[in-house]
A tleap script that builds the chain and sets N, CA, C and O, in Angstrom:
source leaprc.protein.ff14SB
mol = sequence {
  NMET GLU PHE VAL HIE PRO LEU LEU GLY VAL
  GLY ILE ASP ALA ILE GLY GLY HIE TYR LEU
  PHE ILE LYS GLU GLU GLU LEU ASP HIE ARG
  THR GLY LYS ILE LEU TYR LEU VAL GLY TYR
  ALA VAL THR ASP ARG SER CYS CYS GLY PRO
  ALA GLY CYS GLY TYR ALA VAL VAL ALA GLY
  HIE VAL ARG SER LEU ARG TYR GLY PHE SER
  HIE ASP LYS ARG TYR ILE SER THR VAL GLU
  PRO ILE GLU GLU LYS LEU TYR ASP GLU VAL
  ALA LYS ALA ILE ARG MET LYS ASP ALA LEU
  SER GLN VAL HIE PHE LEU CYS GLU GLY GLY
  GLY THR LYS VAL LEU CPHE
}
set mol.1.N position { 0.835 -1.170 0.000 }
set mol.1.CA position { 0.000 0.000 0.000 }
set mol.1.C position { 0.888 1.244 0.000 }
set mol.1.O position { 2.028 1.204 0.461 }
set mol.2.N position { 0.358 2.332 -0.516 }
set mol.2.CA position { 1.115 3.575 -0.540 }
set mol.2.C position { 1.000 4.281 0.804 }
set mol.2.O position { -0.066 4.314 1.418 }
set mol.3.N position { 2.110 4.840 1.243 }
set mol.3.CA position { 2.163 5.587 2.492 }
set mol.3.C position { 2.730 6.959 2.183 }
set mol.3.O position { 3.860 7.078 1.709 }
set mol.4.N position { 1.949 7.995 2.449 }
set mol.4.CA position { 2.406 9.371 2.262 }
set mol.4.C position { 2.979 9.835 3.597 }
set mol.4.O position { 2.274 9.880 4.605 }
set mol.5.N position { 4.252 10.176 3.592 }
set mol.5.CA position { 4.943 10.562 4.816 }
set mol.5.C position { 4.409 11.899 5.332 }
set mol.5.O position { 4.292 12.859 4.572 }
set mol.6.N position { 4.086 11.957 6.625 }
set mol.6.CA position { 3.680 13.252 7.187 }
set mol.6.C position { 4.901 14.149 7.377 }
set mol.6.O position { 6.036 13.673 7.400 }
set mol.7.N position { 4.658 15.422 7.510 }
set mol.7.CA position { 5.740 16.369 7.772 }
set mol.7.C position { 6.165 16.254 9.232 }
set mol.7.O position { 5.323 16.160 10.125 }
set mol.8.N position { 7.453 16.261 9.467 }
set mol.8.CA position { 7.973 16.190 10.826 }
set mol.8.C position { 8.013 17.576 11.454 }
set mol.8.O position { 8.333 18.560 10.787 }
set mol.9.N position { 7.684 17.648 12.743 }
set mol.9.CA position { 7.767 18.896 13.471 }
set mol.9.C position { 6.671 19.902 13.179 }
set mol.9.O position { 6.741 21.043 13.636 }
set mol.10.N position { 5.668 19.500 12.431 }
set mol.10.CA position { 4.564 20.402 12.094 }
set mol.10.C position { 3.342 19.963 12.892 }
set mol.10.O position { 2.806 18.878 12.668 }
set mol.11.N position { 2.904 20.806 13.821 }
set mol.11.CA position { 1.770 20.473 14.673 }
set mol.11.C position { 0.451 20.469 13.912 }
set mol.11.O position { 0.233 21.270 13.003 }
set mol.12.N position { -0.413 19.556 14.303 }
set mol.12.CA position { -1.767 19.466 13.752 }
set mol.12.C position { -2.727 19.789 14.890 }
set mol.12.O position { -2.756 19.084 15.899 }
set mol.13.N position { -3.505 20.843 14.734 }
set mol.13.CA position { -4.461 21.214 15.772 }
set mol.13.C position { -5.691 20.320 15.712 }
set mol.13.O position { -6.179 19.964 14.639 }
set mol.14.N position { -6.170 19.975 16.889 }
set mol.14.CA position { -7.393 19.194 17.035 }
set mol.14.C position { -8.269 19.918 18.053 }
set mol.14.O position { -7.831 20.894 18.663 }
set mol.15.N position { -9.474 19.461 18.237 }
set mol.15.CA position { -10.411 20.171 19.096 }
set mol.15.C position { -9.921 20.280 20.540 }
set mol.15.O position { -10.180 21.284 21.203 }
set mol.16.N position { -9.216 19.262 21.036 }
set mol.16.CA position { -8.780 19.273 22.425 }
set mol.16.C position { -7.316 19.588 22.626 }
set mol.16.O position { -6.863 19.674 23.768 }
set mol.17.N position { -6.552 19.763 21.547 }
set mol.17.CA position { -5.123 20.009 21.686 }
set mol.17.C position { -4.409 19.935 20.347 }
set mol.17.O position { -4.898 20.459 19.346 }
set mol.18.N position { -3.250 19.283 20.329 }
set mol.18.CA position { -2.503 19.144 19.079 }
set mol.18.C position { -1.630 17.887 19.136 }
set mol.18.O position { -1.401 17.310 20.199 }
set mol.19.N position { -1.158 17.488 17.964 }
set mol.19.CA position { -0.219 16.367 17.881 }
set mol.19.C position { 0.769 16.645 16.769 }
set mol.19.O position { 0.515 17.454 15.876 }
set mol.20.N position { 1.900 15.961 16.838 }
set mol.20.CA position { 2.885 16.101 15.763 }
set mol.20.C position { 3.846 14.918 15.786 }
set mol.20.O position { 4.009 14.236 16.798 }
set mol.21.N position { 4.468 14.702 14.648 }
set mol.21.CA position { 5.494 13.673 14.519 }
set mol.21.C position { 6.847 14.344 14.674 }
set mol.21.O position { 7.100 15.397 14.090 }
set mol.22.N position { 7.722 13.722 15.472 }
set mol.22.CA position { 9.026 14.324 15.722 }
set mol.22.C position { 10.168 13.600 15.013 }
set mol.22.O position { 11.234 14.177 14.801 }
set mol.23.N position { 9.944 12.326 14.644 }
set mol.23.CA position { 10.989 11.631 13.897 }
set mol.23.C position { 10.426 10.429 13.152 }
set mol.23.O position { 9.367 9.894 13.482 }
set mol.24.N position { 11.175 10.032 12.141 }
set mol.24.CA position { 10.845 8.862 11.332 }
set mol.24.C position { 11.988 7.872 11.490 }
set mol.24.O position { 13.157 8.254 11.429 }
set mol.25.N position { 11.658 6.611 11.691 }
set mol.25.CA position { 12.671 5.592 11.957 }
set mol.25.C position { 12.415 4.345 11.114 }
set mol.25.O position { 11.305 4.109 10.636 }
set mol.26.N position { 13.480 3.552 10.945 }
set mol.26.CA position { 13.364 2.218 10.364 }
set mol.26.C position { 13.860 1.228 11.406 }
set mol.26.O position { 14.978 1.345 11.909 }
set mol.27.N position { 13.029 0.264 11.720 }
set mol.27.CA position { 13.376 -0.780 12.665 }
set mol.27.C position { 13.911 -1.972 11.886 }
set mol.27.O position { 13.238 -2.494 10.997 }
set mol.28.N position { 15.134 -2.406 12.225 }
set mol.28.CA position { 15.665 -3.628 11.625 }
set mol.28.C position { 15.022 -4.803 12.346 }
set mol.28.O position { 15.237 -5.003 13.542 }
set mol.29.N position { 14.238 -5.573 11.614 }
set mol.29.CA position { 13.499 -6.698 12.186 }
set mol.29.C position { 13.837 -7.944 11.379 }
set mol.29.O position { 14.237 -7.848 10.218 }
set mol.30.N position { 13.680 -9.090 11.980 }
set mol.30.CA position { 14.001 -10.351 11.287 }
set mol.30.C position { 13.166 -10.543 10.021 }
set mol.30.O position { 13.551 -11.315 9.142 }
set mol.31.N position { 12.023 -9.847 9.916 }
set mol.31.CA position { 11.167 -9.949 8.732 }
set mol.31.C position { 11.454 -8.853 7.711 }
set mol.31.O position { 10.803 -8.789 6.668 }
set mol.32.N position { 12.419 -7.997 8.006 }
set mol.32.CA position { 12.775 -6.902 7.109 }
set mol.32.C position { 12.640 -5.556 7.801 }
set mol.32.O position { 12.240 -5.481 8.962 }
set mol.33.N position { 12.973 -4.503 7.087 }
set mol.33.CA position { 12.898 -3.150 7.645 }
set mol.33.C position { 11.436 -2.732 7.813 }
set mol.33.O position { 10.592 -2.973 6.950 }
set mol.34.N position { 11.171 -2.095 8.960 }
set mol.34.CA position { 9.829 -1.623 9.285 }
set mol.34.C position { 9.888 -0.107 9.465 }
set mol.34.O position { 10.693 0.400 10.247 }
set mol.35.N position { 9.042 0.606 8.745 }
set mol.35.CA position { 8.969 2.060 8.815 }
set mol.35.C position { 7.967 2.475 9.884 }
set mol.35.O position { 6.834 1.994 9.911 }
set mol.36.N position { 8.403 3.381 10.769 }
set mol.36.CA position { 7.478 3.919 11.764 }
set mol.36.C position { 7.837 5.361 12.092 }
set mol.36.O position { 8.952 5.815 11.835 }
set mol.37.N position { 6.877 6.063 12.658 }
set mol.37.CA position { 7.052 7.447 13.067 }
set mol.37.C position { 6.795 7.571 14.557 }
set mol.37.O position { 5.973 6.848 15.121 }
set mol.38.N position { 7.503 8.491 15.187 }
set mol.38.CA position { 7.329 8.763 16.610 }
set mol.38.C position { 6.753 10.169 16.748 }
set mol.38.O position { 7.192 11.106 16.082 }
set mol.39.N position { 5.763 10.294 17.623 }
set mol.39.CA position { 5.157 11.594 17.833 }
set mol.39.C position { 4.633 11.742 19.239 }
set mol.39.O position { 4.789 10.858 20.081 }
set mol.40.N position { 4.018 12.861 19.472 }
set mol.40.CA position { 3.360 13.061 20.754 }
set mol.40.C position { 2.068 13.843 20.538 }
set mol.40.O position { 1.906 14.577 19.563 }
set mol.41.N position { 1.165 13.656 21.482 }
set mol.41.CA position { -0.109 14.361 21.478 }
set mol.41.C position { -0.259 15.068 22.814 }
set mol.41.O position { 0.115 14.534 23.858 }
set mol.42.N position { -0.811 16.275 22.770 }
set mol.42.CA position { -1.055 17.058 23.971 }
set mol.42.C position { -2.512 17.490 23.972 }
set mol.42.O position { -2.995 18.105 23.022 }
set mol.43.N position { -3.189 17.162 25.038 }
set mol.43.CA position { -4.560 17.626 25.233 }
set mol.43.C position { -4.479 18.772 26.226 }
set mol.43.O position { -4.349 18.554 27.431 }
set mol.44.N position { -4.556 19.988 25.715 }
set mol.44.CA position { -4.423 21.160 26.578 }
set mol.44.C position { -5.582 22.142 26.429 }
set mol.44.O position { -5.563 23.228 27.009 }
set mol.45.N position { -6.585 21.756 25.652 }
set mol.45.CA position { -7.769 22.601 25.476 }
set mol.45.C position { -9.050 21.814 25.743 }
set mol.45.O position { -10.104 22.097 25.173 }
set mol.46.N position { -8.936 20.840 26.606 }
set mol.46.CA position { -10.062 19.956 26.881 }
set mol.46.C position { -10.735 20.328 28.196 }
set mol.46.O position { -10.085 20.831 29.113 }
set mol.47.N position { -12.017 20.083 28.284 }
set mol.47.CA position { -12.737 20.344 29.535 }
set mol.47.C position { -12.338 19.340 30.618 }
set mol.47.O position { -12.625 19.559 31.795 }
set mol.48.N position { -11.687 18.254 30.240 }
set mol.48.CA position { -11.305 17.211 31.199 }
set mol.48.C position { -9.946 17.455 31.834 }
set mol.48.O position { -9.532 16.682 32.698 }
set mol.49.N position { -9.246 18.497 31.436 }
set mol.49.CA position { -7.935 18.788 31.991 }
set mol.49.C position { -6.823 18.389 31.055 }
set mol.49.O position { -7.060 17.699 30.063 }
set mol.50.N position { -5.603 18.817 31.358 }
set mol.50.CA position { -4.469 18.550 30.470 }
set mol.50.C position { -3.978 17.096 30.551 }
set mol.50.O position { -4.083 16.440 31.586 }
set mol.51.N position { -3.446 16.627 29.435 }
set mol.51.CA position { -2.875 15.274 29.356 }
set mol.51.C position { -1.994 15.217 28.115 }
set mol.51.O position { -1.945 16.163 27.329 }
set mol.52.N position { -1.310 14.110 27.952 }
set mol.52.CA position { -0.477 13.931 26.771 }
set mol.52.C position { 0.055 12.520 26.708 }
set mol.52.O position { -0.041 11.764 27.674 }
set mol.53.N position { 0.617 12.169 25.568 }
set mol.53.CA position { 1.207 10.841 25.417 }
set mol.53.C position { 2.197 10.840 24.263 }
set mol.53.O position { 2.104 11.642 23.334 }
set mol.54.N position { 3.149 9.917 24.349 }
set mol.54.CA position { 4.046 9.641 23.240 }
set mol.54.C position { 3.516 8.412 22.518 }
set mol.54.O position { 2.972 7.504 23.146 }
set mol.55.N position { 3.673 8.382 21.208 }
set mol.55.CA position { 3.138 7.260 20.430 }
set mol.55.C position { 3.996 7.005 19.205 }
set mol.55.O position { 4.806 7.840 18.803 }
set mol.56.N position { 3.799 5.839 18.626 }
set mol.56.CA position { 4.420 5.498 17.343 }
set mol.56.C position { 3.318 5.074 16.392 }
set mol.56.O position { 2.323 4.475 16.801 }
set mol.57.N position { 3.504 5.389 15.133 }
set mol.57.CA position { 2.624 4.895 14.069 }
set mol.57.C position { 3.490 4.035 13.161 }
set mol.57.O position { 4.440 4.518 12.545 }
set mol.58.N position { 3.148 2.757 13.088 }
set mol.58.CA position { 3.900 1.799 12.277 }
set mol.58.C position { 3.247 1.723 10.904 }
set mol.58.O position { 2.128 1.232 10.758 }
set mol.59.N position { 3.970 2.219 9.899 }
set mol.59.CA position { 3.439 2.201 8.529 }
set mol.59.C position { 3.455 0.786 7.963 }
set mol.59.O position { 2.486 0.358 7.336 }
set mol.60.N position { 4.563 0.050 8.181 }
set mol.60.CA position { 4.651 -1.326 7.693 }
set mol.60.C position { 6.047 -1.685 7.224 }
set mol.60.O position { 7.006 -0.938 7.414 }
set mol.61.N position { 6.130 -2.864 6.601 }
set mol.61.CA position { 7.399 -3.338 6.031 }
set mol.61.C position { 7.724 -2.503 4.798 }
set mol.61.O position { 6.871 -2.308 3.932 }
set mol.62.N position { 8.933 -2.021 4.721 }
set mol.62.CA position { 9.351 -1.175 3.601 }
set mol.62.C position { 9.511 -2.030 2.349 }
set mol.62.O position { 10.238 -3.023 2.356 }
set mol.63.N position { 8.835 -1.644 1.287 }
set mol.63.CA position { 9.002 -2.277 -0.028 }
set mol.63.C position { 9.744 -1.350 -0.975 }
set mol.63.O position { 10.601 -1.786 -1.744 }
set mol.64.N position { 9.404 -0.060 -0.913 }
set mol.64.CA position { 10.077 0.956 -1.725 }
set mol.64.C position { 10.032 2.260 -0.946 }
set mol.64.O position { 8.968 2.854 -0.775 }
set mol.65.N position { 11.196 2.704 -0.473 }
set mol.65.CA position { 11.262 3.866 0.411 }
set mol.65.C position { 11.436 5.157 -0.393 }
set mol.65.O position { 12.350 5.286 -1.207 }
set mol.66.N position { 10.548 6.091 -0.146 }
set mol.66.CA position { 10.612 7.437 -0.741 }
set mol.66.C position { 10.827 7.398 -2.259 }
set mol.66.O position { 11.741 8.036 -2.781 }
set mol.67.N position { 9.991 6.657 -2.945 }
set mol.67.CA position { 10.152 6.506 -4.392 }
set mol.67.C position { 9.554 7.656 -5.200 }
set mol.67.O position { 9.827 7.777 -6.394 }
set mol.68.N position { 8.744 8.499 -4.564 }
set mol.68.CA position { 8.110 9.592 -5.294 }
set mol.68.C position { 7.555 10.633 -4.346 }
set mol.68.O position { 7.808 10.611 -3.141 }
set mol.69.N position { 6.779 11.561 -4.933 }
set mol.69.CA position { 6.206 12.655 -4.160 }
set mol.69.C position { 4.709 12.744 -4.384 }
set mol.69.O position { 4.208 12.430 -5.464 }
set mol.70.N position { 4.000 13.176 -3.347 }
set mol.70.CA position { 2.561 13.423 -3.447 }
set mol.70.C position { 2.341 14.792 -4.102 }
set mol.70.O position { 3.293 15.526 -4.369 }
set mol.71.N position { 1.073 15.118 -4.353 }
set mol.71.CA position { 0.753 16.414 -4.974 }
set mol.71.C position { 1.202 17.594 -4.116 }
set mol.71.O position { 1.446 18.684 -4.634 }
set mol.72.N position { 1.313 17.373 -2.788 }
set mol.72.CA position { 1.766 18.454 -1.896 }
set mol.72.C position { 3.237 18.297 -1.482 }
set mol.72.O position { 3.663 18.814 -0.449 }
set mol.73.N position { 3.999 17.573 -2.311 }
set mol.73.CA position { 5.457 17.473 -2.185 }
set mol.73.C position { 5.953 16.681 -0.964 }
set mol.73.O position { 7.061 16.908 -0.480 }
set mol.74.N position { 5.122 15.749 -0.472 }
set mol.74.CA position { 5.576 14.863 0.603 }
set mol.74.C position { 6.018 13.546 -0.015 }
set mol.74.O position { 5.494 13.126 -1.047 }
set mol.75.N position { 6.989 12.897 0.625 }
set mol.75.CA position { 7.472 11.608 0.125 }
set mol.75.C position { 6.374 10.556 0.150 }
set mol.75.O position { 5.480 10.582 0.997 }
set mol.76.N position { 6.462 9.624 -0.803 }
set mol.76.CA position { 5.585 8.456 -0.842 }
set mol.76.C position { 6.466 7.220 -0.808 }
set mol.76.O position { 7.479 7.143 -1.505 }
set mol.77.N position { 6.068 6.253 0.012 }
set mol.77.CA position { 6.739 4.957 0.065 }
set mol.77.C position { 5.699 3.861 -0.129 }
set mol.77.O position { 4.504 4.084 0.066 }
set mol.78.N position { 6.160 2.682 -0.514 }
set mol.78.CA position { 5.290 1.510 -0.573 }
set mol.78.C position { 5.641 0.627 0.617 }
set mol.78.O position { 6.807 0.298 0.839 }
set mol.79.N position { 4.615 0.246 1.381 }
set mol.79.CA position { 4.797 -0.597 2.559 }
set mol.79.C position { 3.782 -1.729 2.547 }
set mol.79.O position { 2.733 -1.641 1.910 }
set mol.80.N position { 4.119 -2.790 3.264 }
set mol.80.CA position { 3.193 -3.907 3.499 }
set mol.80.C position { 2.805 -3.863 4.965 }
set mol.80.O position { 3.674 -3.717 5.824 }
set mol.81.N position { 1.513 -3.987 5.274 }
set mol.81.CA position { 1.103 -3.972 6.687 }
set mol.81.C position { 1.787 -5.086 7.477 }
set mol.81.O position { 2.121 -6.140 6.936 }
set mol.82.N position { 1.984 -4.830 8.757 }
set mol.82.CA position { 2.573 -5.808 9.658 }
set mol.82.C position { 1.524 -6.875 9.985 }
set mol.82.O position { 0.361 -6.559 10.236 }
set mol.83.N position { 1.946 -8.127 9.977 }
set mol.83.CA position { 1.028 -9.205 10.360 }
set mol.83.C position { 0.667 -9.058 11.832 }
set mol.83.O position { 1.524 -8.749 12.659 }
set mol.84.N position { -0.597 -9.278 12.155 }
set mol.84.CA position { -1.078 -9.089 13.522 }
set mol.84.C position { -0.318 -9.950 14.528 }
set mol.84.O position { -0.141 -9.538 15.675 }
set mol.85.N position { 0.126 -11.115 14.130 }
set mol.85.CA position { 0.855 -11.985 15.056 }
set mol.85.C position { 2.202 -11.383 15.477 }
set mol.85.O position { 2.805 -11.844 16.446 }
set mol.86.N position { 2.681 -10.353 14.754 }
set mol.86.CA position { 3.953 -9.700 15.074 }
set mol.86.C position { 3.788 -8.413 15.890 }
set mol.86.O position { 4.783 -7.816 16.301 }
set mol.87.N position { 2.560 -7.985 16.127 }
set mol.87.CA position { 2.328 -6.698 16.791 }
set mol.87.C position { 3.069 -6.579 18.122 }
set mol.87.O position { 3.787 -5.604 18.343 }
set mol.88.N position { 2.905 -7.552 19.000 }
set mol.88.CA position { 3.536 -7.466 20.327 }
set mol.88.C position { 5.053 -7.363 20.225 }
set mol.88.O position { 5.682 -6.556 20.910 }
set mol.89.N position { 5.624 -8.188 19.363 }
set mol.89.CA position { 7.088 -8.212 19.188 }
set mol.89.C position { 7.604 -6.884 18.637 }
set mol.89.O position { 8.601 -6.352 19.126 }
set mol.90.N position { 6.932 -6.356 17.630 }
set mol.90.CA position { 7.354 -5.095 17.015 }
set mol.90.C position { 7.153 -3.937 17.985 }
set mol.90.O position { 8.021 -3.072 18.103 }
set mol.91.N position { 6.024 -3.911 18.676 }
set mol.91.CA position { 5.759 -2.848 19.652 }
set mol.91.C position { 6.818 -2.859 20.751 }
set mol.91.O position { 7.285 -1.800 21.170 }
set mol.92.N position { 7.196 -4.032 21.214 }
set mol.92.CA position { 8.216 -4.138 22.259 }
set mol.92.C position { 9.559 -3.595 21.758 }
set mol.92.O position { 10.243 -2.875 22.486 }
set mol.93.N position { 9.937 -3.931 20.536 }
set mol.93.CA position { 11.199 -3.457 19.962 }
set mol.93.C position { 11.205 -1.932 19.818 }
set mol.93.O position { 12.221 -1.288 20.076 }
set mol.94.N position { 10.082 -1.362 19.410 }
set mol.94.CA position { 9.984 0.094 19.269 }
set mol.94.C position { 10.055 0.758 20.642 }
set mol.94.O position { 10.729 1.774 20.809 }
set mol.95.N position { 9.363 0.187 21.618 }
set mol.95.CA position { 9.375 0.764 22.969 }
set mol.95.C position { 10.749 0.663 23.625 }
set mol.95.O position { 11.049 1.439 24.533 }
set mol.96.N position { 11.585 -0.268 23.191 }
set mol.96.CA position { 12.947 -0.362 23.726 }
set mol.96.C position { 13.783 0.826 23.253 }
set mol.96.O position { 14.734 1.225 23.926 }
set mol.97.N position { 13.433 1.388 22.106 }
set mol.97.CA position { 14.165 2.529 21.560 }
set mol.97.C position { 13.594 3.869 22.049 }
set mol.97.O position { 14.336 4.835 22.225 }
set mol.98.N position { 12.279 3.919 22.265 }
set mol.98.CA position { 11.599 5.163 22.629 }
set mol.98.C position { 10.577 4.889 23.724 }
set mol.98.O position { 9.889 3.869 23.693 }
set mol.99.N position { 10.477 5.787 24.681 }
set mol.99.CA position { 9.487 5.657 25.756 }
set mol.99.C position { 8.125 6.118 25.232 }
set mol.99.O position { 7.871 7.318 25.132 }
set mol.100.N position { 7.263 5.178 24.902 }
set mol.100.CA position { 5.970 5.479 24.286 }
set mol.100.C position { 4.855 4.750 25.017 }
set mol.100.O position { 5.057 3.653 25.536 }
set mol.101.N position { 3.682 5.361 25.055 }
set mol.101.CA position { 2.552 4.698 25.700 }
set mol.101.C position { 1.659 3.958 24.704 }
set mol.101.O position { 0.882 3.090 25.102 }
set mol.102.N position { 1.760 4.289 23.423 }
set mol.102.CA position { 0.907 3.657 22.417 }
set mol.102.C position { 1.714 3.334 21.163 }
set mol.102.O position { 2.618 4.077 20.782 }
set mol.103.N position { 1.374 2.218 20.532 }
set mol.103.CA position { 1.928 1.876 19.224 }
set mol.103.C position { 0.744 1.558 18.314 }
set mol.103.O position { -0.019 0.626 18.571 }
set mol.104.N position { 0.604 2.344 17.250 }
set mol.104.CA position { -0.503 2.204 16.299 }
set mol.104.C position { 0.023 1.497 15.049 }
set mol.104.O position { 1.058 1.885 14.508 }
set mol.105.N position { -0.676 0.477 14.595 }
set mol.105.CA position { -0.317 -0.241 13.376 }
set mol.105.C position { -1.328 0.098 12.293 }
set mol.105.O position { -2.529 -0.092 12.482 }
set mol.106.N position { -0.844 0.605 11.145 }
set mol.106.CA position { -1.732 0.886 10.025 }
set mol.106.C position { -2.191 -0.423 9.396 }
set mol.106.O position { -1.399 -1.350 9.233 }
set mol.107.N position { -3.473 -0.496 9.045 }
set mol.107.CA position { -4.061 -1.701 8.467 }
set mol.107.C position { -4.368 -1.498 6.984 }
set mol.107.O position { -4.644 -0.384 6.538 }
set mol.108.N position { -4.316 -2.574 6.249 }
set mol.108.CA position { -4.682 -2.537 4.829 }
set mol.108.C position { -6.129 -2.063 4.717 }
set mol.108.O position { -6.991 -2.532 5.459 }
set mol.109.N position { -6.397 -1.155 3.814 }
set mol.109.CA position { -7.756 -0.671 3.613 }
set mol.109.C position { -8.168 0.420 4.588 }
set mol.109.O position { -9.320 0.854 4.573 }
set mol.110.N position { -7.241 0.875 5.443 }
set mol.110.CA position { -7.537 1.956 6.380 }
set mol.110.C position { -7.686 1.445 7.798 }
set mol.110.O position { -7.775 0.241 8.038 }
set mol.111.N position { -7.711 2.366 8.717 }
set mol.111.CA position { -7.850 2.028 10.124 }
set mol.111.C position { -6.539 1.672 10.768 }
set mol.111.O position { -5.517 1.516 10.099 }
set mol.112.N position { -6.582 1.545 12.079 }
set mol.112.CA position { -5.393 1.209 12.847 }
set mol.112.C position { -5.755 0.223 13.960 }
set mol.112.O position { -6.908 0.126 14.382 }
set mol.113.N position { -4.757 -0.489 14.410 }
set mol.113.CA position { -4.839 -1.316 15.616 }
set mol.113.C position { -3.875 -0.694 16.604 }
set mol.113.O position { -2.739 -0.387 16.241 }
set mol.114.N position { -4.300 -0.500 17.846 }
set mol.114.CA position { -3.494 0.194 18.832 }
set mol.114.C position { -3.136 -0.754 19.972 }
set mol.114.O position { -3.992 -1.458 20.508 }
set mol.115.N position { -1.849 -0.756 20.333 }
set mol.115.CA position { -1.389 -1.483 21.514 }
set mol.115.C position { -1.003 -0.455 22.560 }
set mol.115.O position { -0.206 0.448 22.305 }
set mol.116.N position { -1.588 -0.611 23.755 }
set mol.116.CA position { -1.315 0.298 24.879 }
set mol.116.C position { -0.299 -0.324 25.795 }
set mol.116.O position { 0.072 0.275 26.804 }
savepdb mol mol.pdb
quit
């Protein structure tokens, strides 16, 4: 599937706060290179009080890295979704590199699976 890389360091405003990606990484895994992004979210405009979290978004196994550009000049890569049986193992490896509370796995056809 095609993955359009988000811009790093550019905050996205949401109703309760904002989020942004701070870095892009490749995890060397026994099944091949895995592309993921690290970011954080801050809830600072919510009626429930302030909060925040660090997270990763796992795009998938790299098939073709940064092979082209989108209409808005962001890189495009081709990735294969991670098999669900590997989620725990991959999430653990990512958390060993970065202190994160959530790891989101992109799914074929849209949507995500989240490990807390």
